[in-house]
Steps between C-alpha positions, in 0.01 A plus 500: 500500500825321592695714254382822660588372845850404384544836331405693814697284743811523281474878489446525876786260575763722336519753783702451819312404815575531870371317805527635854497285813552571867718270711403411860770737629332794329743523209351563160634303206432602140558239233491615139479262208439516131365237268687379197474743210525212255211316667285813499581570136420142402173524693404813306587342164309179574206708624490689170530172307215346700278801432574484125442123489172542688376764258606293199324192636181704535527632143576163343223286650640160399853560628489367856871420469582868554327496839690184596832657401408804708433279802835326458677839481320625812589179684865539407496861621345401832758225544783746434357764736446251782859375464629858515284577804605187689867575429454851638328374815768238564769766459309735732457252785839330491806653657860440408734391775 
């Protein structure tokens, strides 16, 4: 389940995105941003690894260690993605003087 979600979010995160906002004066501002390609690629790879580990842990009934390793990999991927996202948001909302 987590592996599939990581796989899809990594694939969706590769494309550029744009956000449009209107200022009080009526001016329209378009801000475009793109996520890190390395973070998206790592998300896809960890998603595939989590899917494979989940299937292997279902096949080999006594190997609960595979599920635990999958959870650790998914946790590491979520930590990396949240760090990338927070860095992007800080860069978006701060201005240079």
